[in-house]
PyMOL commands that place a pseudoatom at each C-alpha (Angstrom):
pseudoatom trace, name=CA, resn=GLY, resi=1, chain=A, elem=C, hetatm=0, pos=[3.983, -0.352, 11.791]
pseudoatom trace, name=CA, resn=VAL, resi=2, chain=A, elem=C, hetatm=0, pos=[5.361, 0.605, 15.157]
pseudoatom trace, name=CA, resn=ALA, resi=3, chain=A, elem=C, hetatm=0, pos=[1.986, 1.895, 16.381]
pseudoatom trace, name=CA, resn=ALA, resi=4, chain=A, elem=C, hetatm=0, pos=[0.373, -1.438, 15.493]
pseudoatom trace, name=CA, resn=ALA, resi=5, chain=A, elem=C, hetatm=0, pos=[3.077, -3.338, 17.373]
pseudoatom trace, name=CA, resn=CYS, resi=6, chain=A, elem=C, hetatm=0, pos=[2.600, -1.111, 20.401]
pseudoatom trace, name=CA, resn=ALA, resi=7, chain=A, elem=C, hetatm=0, pos=[-1.148, -1.494, 20.105]
pseudoatom trace, name=CA, resn=ALA, resi=8, chain=A, elem=C, hetatm=0, pos=[-0.655, -5.244, 20.359]
pseudoatom trace, name=CA, resn=ALA, resi=9, chain=A, elem=C, hetatm=0, pos=[1.189, -4.595, 23.640]
pseudoatom trace, name=CA, resn=ALA, resi=10, chain=A, elem=C, hetatm=0, pos=[-1.879, -2.660, 24.760]
pseudoatom trace, name=CA, resn=GLY, resi=11, chain=A, elem=C, hetatm=0, pos=[-4.042, -5.686, 24.018]
pseudoatom trace, name=CA, resn=GLY, resi=12, chain=A, elem=C, hetatm=0, pos=[-6.015, -5.405, 27.250]
pseudoatom trace, name=CA, resn=VAL, resi=13, chain=A, elem=C, hetatm=0, pos=[-7.910, -2.420, 25.849]
pseudoatom trace, name=CA, resn=GLU, resi=14, chain=A, elem=C, hetatm=0, pos=[-10.848, -3.724, 23.842]
pseudoatom trace, name=CA, resn=ASP, resi=15, chain=A, elem=C, hetatm=0, pos=[-11.698, -0.761, 21.617]
pseudoatom trace, name=CA, resn=GLU, resi=16, chain=A, elem=C, hetatm=0, pos=[-9.161, -0.531, 18.781]
pseudoatom trace, name=CA, resn=ALA, resi=17, chain=A, elem=C, hetatm=0, pos=[-9.431, 3.243, 18.353]
pseudoatom trace, name=CA, resn=ARG, resi=18, chain=A, elem=C, hetatm=0, pos=[-8.969, 3.774, 22.098]
pseudoatom trace, name=CA, resn=ARG, resi=19, chain=A, elem=C, hetatm=0, pos=[-6.044, 1.336, 22.139]
pseudoatom trace, name=CA, resn=LEU, resi=20, chain=A, elem=C, hetatm=0, pos=[-4.321, 3.224, 19.310]
pseudoatom trace, name=CA, resn=GLY, resi=21, chain=A, elem=C, hetatm=0, pos=[-5.057, 6.488, 21.100]
pseudoatom trace, name=CA, resn=LEU, resi=22, chain=A, elem=C, hetatm=0, pos=[-3.341, 5.177, 24.232]
pseudoatom trace, name=CA, resn=VAL, resi=23, chain=A, elem=C, hetatm=0, pos=[-0.342, 4.163, 22.140]
pseudoatom trace, name=CA, resn=ARG, resi=24, chain=A, elem=C, hetatm=0, pos=[-0.142, 7.634, 20.614]
pseudoatom trace, name=CA, resn=VAL, resi=25, chain=A, elem=C, hetatm=0, pos=[-0.377, 9.333, 24.008]
pseudoatom trace, name=CA, resn=ALA, resi=26, chain=A, elem=C, hetatm=0, pos=[2.214, 6.911, 25.380]
pseudoatom trace, name=CA, resn=GLY, resi=27, chain=A, elem=C, hetatm=0, pos=[4.577, 7.717, 22.513]
pseudoatom trace, name=CA, resn=LEU, resi=28, chain=A, elem=C, hetatm=0, pos=[4.188, 11.455, 23.002]
pseudoatom trace, name=CA, resn=LEU, resi=29, chain=A, elem=C, hetatm=0, pos=[4.604, 11.193, 26.754]
pseudoatom trace, name=CA, resn=ALA, resi=30, chain=A, elem=C, hetatm=0, pos=[7.651, 8.928, 26.425]
pseudoatom trace, name=CA, resn=ALA, resi=31, chain=A, elem=C, hetatm=0, pos=[9.219, 11.353, 23.962]
pseudoatom trace, name=CA, resn=ALA, resi=32, chain=A, elem=C, hetatm=0, pos=[8.598, 14.245, 26.354]
pseudoatom trace, name=CA, resn=VAL, resi=33, chain=A, elem=C, hetatm=0, pos=[10.056, 12.545, 29.445]
pseudoatom trace, name=CA, resn=HIS, resi=34, chain=A, elem=C, hetatm=0, pos=[12.766, 10.267, 28.049]
pseudoatom trace, name=CA, resn=ASP, resi=35, chain=A, elem=C, hetatm=0, pos=[15.550, 12.504, 29.437]
pseudoatom trace, name=CA, resn=PHE, resi=36, chain=A, elem=C, hetatm=0, pos=[13.666, 14.100, 32.329]
pseudoatom trace, name=CA, resn=GLU, resi=37, chain=A, elem=C, hetatm=0, pos=[16.074, 15.170, 35.107]
pseudoatom trace, name=CA, resn=HIS, resi=38, chain=A, elem=C, hetatm=0, pos=[19.104, 13.955, 33.143]
pseudoatom trace, name=CA, resn=GLU, resi=39, chain=A, elem=C, hetatm=0, pos=[22.279, 15.049, 34.897]
pseudoatom trace, name=CA, resn=GLY, resi=40, chain=A, elem=C, hetatm=0, pos=[24.653, 14.628, 31.982]
pseudoatom trace, name=CA, resn=ARG, resi=41, chain=A, elem=C, hetatm=0, pos=[26.239, 11.373, 33.143]
pseudoatom trace, name=CA, resn=ASN, resi=42, chain=A, elem=C, hetatm=0, pos=[25.857, 8.087, 31.304]
pseudoatom trace, name=CA, resn=ASN, resi=43, chain=A, elem=C, hetatm=0, pos=[24.767, 4.837, 32.919]
pseudoatom trace, name=CA, resn=ASP, resi=44, chain=A, elem=C, hetatm=0, pos=[28.267, 3.384, 32.884]
pseudoatom trace, name=CA, resn=PHE, resi=45, chain=A, elem=C, hetatm=0, pos=[29.622, 6.359, 34.838]
pseudoatom trace, name=CA, resn=LEU, resi=46, chain=A, elem=C, hetatm=0, pos=[26.774, 6.156, 37.365]
pseudoatom trace, name=CA, resn=VAL, resi=47, chain=A, elem=C, hetatm=0, pos=[27.391, 2.446, 37.953]
pseudoatom trace, name=CA, resn=LYS, resi=48, chain=A, elem=C, hetatm=0, pos=[31.180, 2.785, 38.216]
pseudoatom trace, name=CA, resn=THR, resi=49, chain=A, elem=C, hetatm=0, pos=[30.882, 5.633, 40.719]
pseudoatom trace, name=CA, resn=ALA, resi=50, chain=A, elem=C, hetatm=0, pos=[28.190, 3.834, 42.740]
pseudoatom trace, name=CA, resn=SER, resi=51, chain=A, elem=C, hetatm=0, pos=[25.858, 6.792, 42.461]
pseudoatom trace, name=CA, resn=PRO, resi=52, chain=A, elem=C, hetatm=0, pos=[22.642, 6.681, 44.489]
pseudoatom trace, name=CA, resn=LYS, resi=53, chain=A, elem=C, hetatm=0, pos=[20.685, 6.209, 41.241]
pseudoatom trace, name=CA, resn=ALA, resi=54, chain=A, elem=C, hetatm=0, pos=[22.822, 3.201, 40.295]
pseudoatom trace, name=CA, resn=LEU, resi=55, chain=A, elem=C, hetatm=0, pos=[22.255, 1.692, 43.711]
pseudoatom trace, name=CA, resn=ARG, resi=56, chain=A, elem=C, hetatm=0, pos=[18.515, 2.209, 43.342]
pseudoatom trace, name=CA, resn=TYR, resi=57, chain=A, elem=C, hetatm=0, pos=[18.096, 0.886, 39.794]
pseudoatom trace, name=CA, resn=ASN, resi=58, chain=A, elem=C, hetatm=0, pos=[19.605, -2.222, 38.271]
pseudoatom trace, name=CA, resn=GLY, resi=59, chain=A, elem=C, hetatm=0, pos=[20.413, -1.552, 34.627]
pseudoatom trace, name=CA, resn=SER, resi=60, chain=A, elem=C, hetatm=0, pos=[19.298, 1.380, 32.494]
pseudoatom trace, name=CA, resn=VAL, resi=61, chain=A, elem=C, hetatm=0, pos=[19.888, 3.634, 35.486]
pseudoatom trace, name=CA, resn=ASN, resi=62, chain=A, elem=C, hetatm=0, pos=[19.070, 6.949, 33.825]
pseudoatom trace, name=CA, resn=GLU, resi=63, chain=A, elem=C, hetatm=0, pos=[16.110, 5.608, 31.866]
pseudoatom trace, name=CA, resn=ASN, resi=64, chain=A, elem=C, hetatm=0, pos=[14.520, 4.036, 34.948]
pseudoatom trace, name=CA, resn=HIS, resi=65, chain=A, elem=C, hetatm=0, pos=[14.926, 7.346, 36.777]
pseudoatom trace, name=CA, resn=HIS, resi=66, chain=A, elem=C, hetatm=0, pos=[13.462, 9.378, 33.897]
pseudoatom trace, name=CA, resn=ALA, resi=67, chain=A, elem=C, hetatm=0, pos=[10.329, 7.232, 33.864]
pseudoatom trace, name=CA, resn=GLU, resi=68, chain=A, elem=C, hetatm=0, pos=[9.895, 7.085, 37.638]
pseudoatom trace, name=CA, resn=ALA, resi=69, chain=A, elem=C, hetatm=0, pos=[10.477, 10.813, 38.164]
pseudoatom trace, name=CA, resn=ALA, resi=70, chain=A, elem=C, hetatm=0, pos=[8.068, 11.707, 35.355]
pseudoatom trace, name=CA, resn=PHE, resi=71, chain=A, elem=C, hetatm=0, pos=[5.286, 9.604, 36.861]
pseudoatom trace, name=CA, resn=GLU, resi=72, chain=A, elem=C, hetatm=0, pos=[5.942, 11.184, 40.262]
pseudoatom trace, name=CA, resn=VAL, resi=73, chain=A, elem=C, hetatm=0, pos=[5.236, 14.562, 38.653]
pseudoatom trace, name=CA, resn=LEU, resi=74, chain=A, elem=C, hetatm=0, pos=[2.126, 13.171, 36.964]
pseudoatom trace, name=CA, resn=GLU, resi=75, chain=A, elem=C, hetatm=0, pos=[0.789, 12.075, 40.355]
pseudoatom trace, name=CA, resn=GLN, resi=76, chain=A, elem=C, hetatm=0, pos=[0.586, 15.715, 41.446]
pseudoatom trace, name=CA, resn=PRO, resi=77, chain=A, elem=C, hetatm=0, pos=[-3.032, 16.863, 41.068]
pseudoatom trace, name=CA, resn=GLU, resi=78, chain=A, elem=C, hetatm=0, pos=[-2.130, 19.960, 39.050]
pseudoatom trace, name=CA, resn=CYS, resi=79, chain=A, elem=C, hetatm=0, pos=[-0.159, 17.810, 36.557]
pseudoatom trace, name=CA, resn=ASN, resi=80, chain=A, elem=C, hetatm=0, pos=[-2.262, 14.679, 36.358]
pseudoatom trace, name=CA, resn=PHE, resi=81, chain=A, elem=C, hetatm=0, pos=[-3.936, 14.945, 32.979]
pseudoatom trace, name=CA, resn=LEU, resi=82, chain=A, elem=C, hetatm=0, pos=[-4.393, 11.161, 33.086]
pseudoatom trace, name=CA, resn=ALA, resi=83, chain=A, elem=C, hetatm=0, pos=[-6.501, 11.152, 36.268]
pseudoatom trace, name=CA, resn=ASP, resi=84, chain=A, elem=C, hetatm=0, pos=[-9.716, 10.187, 34.468]
pseudoatom trace, name=CA, resn=LEU, resi=85, chain=A, elem=C, hetatm=0, pos=[-8.274, 7.138, 32.721]
pseudoatom trace, name=CA, resn=PRO, resi=86, chain=A, elem=C, hetatm=0, pos=[-9.681, 3.843, 33.964]
pseudoatom trace, name=CA, resn=THR, resi=87, chain=A, elem=C, hetatm=0, pos=[-7.129, 2.005, 36.122]
pseudoatom trace, name=CA, resn=ASP, resi=88, chain=A, elem=C, hetatm=0, pos=[-6.488, -0.743, 33.560]
pseudoatom trace, name=CA, resn=GLU, resi=89, chain=A, elem=C, hetatm=0, pos=[-5.883, 1.797, 30.794]
pseudoatom trace, name=CA, resn=PHE, resi=90, chain=A, elem=C, hetatm=0, pos=[-3.564, 3.829, 33.027]
pseudoatom trace, name=CA, resn=ARG, resi=91, chain=A, elem=C, hetatm=0, pos=[-1.543, 0.690, 33.783]
pseudoatom trace, name=CA, resn=THR, resi=92, chain=A, elem=C, hetatm=0, pos=[-1.353, -0.111, 30.079]
pseudoatom trace, name=CA, resn=LEU, resi=93, chain=A, elem=C, hetatm=0, pos=[-0.281, 3.433, 29.228]
pseudoatom trace, name=CA, resn=ARG, resi=94, chain=A, elem=C, hetatm=0, pos=[2.288, 3.492, 32.033]
pseudoatom trace, name=CA, resn=ASN, resi=95, chain=A, elem=C, hetatm=0, pos=[3.719, 0.168, 30.916]
pseudoatom trace, name=CA, resn=LEU, resi=96, chain=A, elem=C, hetatm=0, pos=[4.040, 1.429, 27.337]
pseudoatom trace, name=CA, resn=VAL, resi=97, chain=A, elem=C, hetatm=0, pos=[5.709, 4.680, 28.442]
pseudoatom trace, name=CA, resn=VAL, resi=98, chain=A, elem=C, hetatm=0, pos=[8.162, 2.904, 30.738]
pseudoatom trace, name=CA, resn=ASN, resi=99, chain=A, elem=C, hetatm=0, pos=[9.095, 0.407, 28.037]
pseudoatom trace, name=CA, resn=MET, resi=100, chain=A, elem=C, hetatm=0, pos=[9.534, 3.154, 25.453]
pseudoatom trace, name=CA, resn=VAL, resi=101, chain=A, elem=C, hetatm=0, pos=[11.744, 5.171, 27.808]
pseudoatom trace, name=CA, resn=LEU, resi=102, chain=A, elem=C, hetatm=0, pos=[13.802, 2.087, 28.715]
pseudoatom trace, name=CA, resn=ALA, resi=103, chain=A, elem=C, hetatm=0, pos=[14.292, 1.461, 25.001]
pseudoatom trace, name=CA, resn=THR, resi=104, chain=A, elem=C, hetatm=0, pos=[16.194, 4.766, 24.759]
pseudoatom trace, name=CA, resn=ASP, resi=105, chain=A, elem=C, hetatm=0, pos=[19.165, 3.275, 26.639]
pseudoatom trace, name=CA, resn=ALA, resi=106, chain=A, elem=C, hetatm=0, pos=[21.944, 3.509, 24.040]
pseudoatom trace, name=CA, resn=ALA, resi=107, chain=A, elem=C, hetatm=0, pos=[23.655, 0.435, 25.491]
pseudoatom trace, name=CA, resn=GLN, resi=108, chain=A, elem=C, hetatm=0, pos=[20.576, -1.597, 24.540]
pseudoatom trace, name=CA, resn=SER, resi=109, chain=A, elem=C, hetatm=0, pos=[20.174, -0.226, 21.023]
pseudoatom trace, name=CA, resn=LYS, resi=110, chain=A, elem=C, hetatm=0, pos=[21.600, -3.268, 19.215]
pseudoatom trace, name=CA, resn=LYS, resi=111, chain=A, elem=C, hetatm=0, pos=[19.077, -5.519, 20.940]
pseudoatom trace, name=CA, resn=TYR, resi=112, chain=A, elem=C, hetatm=0, pos=[16.179, -3.291, 19.871]
pseudoatom trace, name=CA, resn=VAL, resi=113, chain=A, elem=C, hetatm=0, pos=[17.435, -2.776, 16.328]
pseudoatom trace, name=CA, resn=ASP, resi=114, chain=A, elem=C, hetatm=0, pos=[17.906, -6.539, 15.901]
pseudoatom trace, name=CA, resn=ALA, resi=115, chain=A, elem=C, hetatm=0, pos=[14.403, -7.236, 17.236]
pseudoatom trace, name=CA, resn=PHE, resi=116, chain=A, elem=C, hetatm=0, pos=[12.956, -4.579, 14.937]
pseudoatom trace, name=CA, resn=ARG, resi=117, chain=A, elem=C, hetatm=0, pos=[14.744, -6.095, 11.950]
pseudoatom trace, name=CA, resn=GLU, resi=118, chain=A, elem=C, hetatm=0, pos=[13.373, -9.535, 12.848]
pseudoatom trace, name=CA, resn=CYS, resi=119, chain=A, elem=C, hetatm=0, pos=[9.857, -8.091, 13.009]
pseudoatom trace, name=CA, resn=LEU, resi=120, chain=A, elem=C, hetatm=0, pos=[10.241, -6.432, 9.639]
pseudoatom trace, name=CA, resn=ALA, resi=121, chain=A, elem=C, hetatm=0, pos=[11.674, -9.562, 8.044]
pseudoatom trace, name=CA, resn=ALA, resi=122, chain=A, elem=C, hetatm=0, pos=[8.955, -11.778, 9.558]
pseudoatom trace, name=CA, resn=GLN, resi=123, chain=A, elem=C, hetatm=0, pos=[6.241, -9.525, 8.184]
pseudoatom trace, name=CA, resn=GLU, resi=124, chain=A, elem=C, hetatm=0, pos=[8.020, -9.449, 4.830]
pseudoatom trace, name=CA, resn=LEU, resi=125, chain=A, elem=C, hetatm=0, pos=[8.033, -5.672, 4.900]
pseudoatom trace, name=CA, resn=LEU, resi=126, chain=A, elem=C, hetatm=0, pos=[11.741, -5.707, 4.138]
pseudoatom trace, name=CA, resn=PRO, resi=127, chain=A, elem=C, hetatm=0, pos=[14.047, -8.415, 2.892]
pseudoatom trace, name=CA, resn=ALA, resi=128, chain=A, elem=C, hetatm=0, pos=[16.407, -9.842, 5.487]
pseudoatom trace, name=CA, resn=VAL, resi=129, chain=A, elem=C, hetatm=0, pos=[18.651, -7.014, 6.553]
pseudoatom trace, name=CA, resn=ASP, resi=130, chain=A, elem=C, hetatm=0, pos=[22.392, -7.525, 6.518]
pseudoatom trace, name=CA, resn=ASP, resi=131, chain=A, elem=C, hetatm=0, pos=[24.877, -5.534, 8.534]
pseudoatom trace, name=CA, resn=ARG, resi=132, chain=A, elem=C, hetatm=0, pos=[26.620, -3.660, 5.708]
pseudoatom trace, name=CA, resn=ARG, resi=133, chain=A, elem=C, hetatm=0, pos=[27.446, -0.414, 7.429]
for i in range(1, 133): cmd.bond("trace and resi %d" % i, "trace and resi %d" % (i + 1))
show_as sticks, trace
zoom trace
């Protein structure tokens, strides 16, 4: 399922159980931080008003900020529960978290839903999905 697909993205980690563990931690961390420091304005508003965040990040303004700000907190010694991870595993975990948080951008949802449907159809888990809504 989704964990297996994410585990494939974490392919640099040799041990399968450890790789799946990283994916699980990444999913939990992404869920916890996906709206960290959200100010109640959507990306479109931030871009149209030339907010400092919009000038800093190109696309997915809020989501990029959520991920960056969360990792800034994690760098603080009293918050860094990931400090003992080997560097390559930390990079893998960070990449997974950032990608998961970026995937929460509502403006990108069609792209992700379509890709998910293609994955499901290719693995013959579901018949081709039509758009009857």
